[in-house]
C-alpha positions as CSV (number, residue, x, y, z in Angstrom):
1,M,-24.7,-7.4,18.5
2,T,-22.4,-5.2,16.3
3,K,-19.6,-7.0,14.6
4,R,-16.1,-5.6,15.3
5,F,-13.4,-5.4,12.7
6,D,-9.6,-5.0,13.1
7,S,-9.5,-2.3,10.5
8,V,-11.7,-0.3,8.2
9,F,-10.4,-2.5,5.3
10,D,-11.8,-5.6,7.0
11,A,-15.1,-3.9,7.4
12,I,-15.5,-2.8,3.8
13,S,-14.1,-5.9,2.1
14,N,-16.0,-9.0,1.0
15,T,-13.0,-11.3,1.6
16,E,-9.9,-11.5,3.7
17,Q,-7.8,-11.4,0.5
18,E,-9.5,-8.2,-0.6
19,A,-8.9,-6.6,2.8
20,L,-5.2,-7.7,2.7
21,S,-4.8,-6.1,-0.8
22,L,-6.3,-2.8,0.4
23,K,-4.0,-2.8,3.5
24,L,-0.9,-3.4,1.5
25,R,-1.8,-0.8,-1.1
26,A,-2.5,1.7,1.7
27,S,0.8,1.0,3.4
28,L,2.7,1.5,0.1
29,M,0.8,4.7,-0.6
30,R,1.7,6.0,2.8
31,E,5.3,5.2,2.2
32,L,5.3,7.0,-1.1
33,D,3.6,10.0,0.5
34,E,6.4,10.1,3.1
35,I,9.1,9.8,0.5
36,I,7.6,12.7,-1.4
37,A,7.3,14.8,1.7
38,K,10.9,13.9,2.9
39,E,12.4,14.8,-0.5
40,H,10.3,18.1,-0.6
41,W,9.2,17.2,-4.1
42,T,6.4,19.1,-5.8
43,Q,3.9,17.0,-7.5
44,K,5.6,17.7,-10.8
45,Q,9.0,16.7,-9.5
46,A,7.6,13.6,-7.8
47,A,5.9,12.6,-11.1
48,K,9.2,12.9,-13.0
49,Q,11.1,11.0,-10.4
50,L,8.6,8.2,-10.0
51,G,7.9,7.9,-13.7
52,V,4.2,8.8,-13.6
53,T,2.1,11.9,-14.5
54,Q,1.3,14.7,-12.1
55,P,-2.4,13.7,-11.9
56,R,-1.3,10.3,-10.7
57,I,0.7,11.9,-7.9
58,S,-2.3,14.0,-7.0
59,D,-4.4,10.8,-6.8
60,L,-1.7,9.2,-4.6
61,R,-1.6,12.2,-2.3
62,R,-5.4,12.2,-2.0
63,G,-5.3,8.5,-1.0
64,K,-7.3,7.2,-4.0
65,L,-6.6,3.6,-3.2
66,S,-8.7,2.0,-5.9
67,L,-6.6,3.7,-8.6
68,F,-3.4,1.9,-7.8
69,S,-2.3,-1.7,-8.1
70,L,0.4,-3.3,-6.0
71,D,2.6,-3.5,-9.1
72,T,2.3,0.2,-9.8
73,L,3.1,1.1,-6.2
74,V,6.1,-1.2,-6.0
75,N,7.4,0.2,-9.3
76,M,7.0,3.8,-8.0
77,I,8.9,2.9,-4.8
78,A,11.7,1.3,-6.8
79,A,11.8,4.5,-9.0
80,A,12.3,6.5,-5.8
81,G,15.5,4.5,-5.1
82,R,14.0,2.4,-2.3
83,D,14.2,-1.4,-2.0
84,V,11.1,-3.5,-1.6
85,S,11.2,-6.8,0.2
86,V,8.5,-9.4,0.4
87,R,7.9,-11.7,3.4
88,V,5.3,-14.5,3.3
89,A,4.2,-15.8,6.7
90,W,1.6,-18.1,8.1
91,S,-1.0,-16.2,10.0
92,F,-3.6,-17.5,12.5
93,N,-7.2,-16.5,11.7
94,S,-8.9,-16.4,15.1
95,A,-12.4,-16.1,13.5
96,S,-12.3,-19.4,11.7
97,Y,-9.3,-21.1,13.3
98,D,-7.8,-21.7,9.8
99,T,-4.4,-20.8,8.6
100,Y,-3.7,-18.9,5.5
101,L,-0.8,-17.2,3.8
102,V,-0.3,-13.6,4.3
103,L,1.8,-11.5,1.9
104,I,3.4,-8.6,3.5
105,I,5.3,-6.0,1.5
106,F,7.7,-3.6,3.2
107,A,9.2,-0.5,1.7
108,L,12.7,-0.2,3.1
109,R,13.8,3.3,3.9
110,C,17.2,4.3,2.6
């Protein structure tokens, strides 16, 4: 029988924590990509605004997830003038019937 996963990140990760980190980074990268598009910034303009180099913006736009830490992405969102809030919640893991903390980071649109 084939095992089913909730997301591609669950399928490629060795642990739930690793999958969560990938999901959070992907979410923040999508948010940054939307900010860049909404502001109609070129990669050079985005780099200047976000405090990084143009090749970093290229990596971001191409979705190179492994090249970005949560810290870096949060700092870039803050540099774009957006607020970031963190919510920690208990989550029910139906596979093992255990509970664990889930860290969820949201980029708030201004």
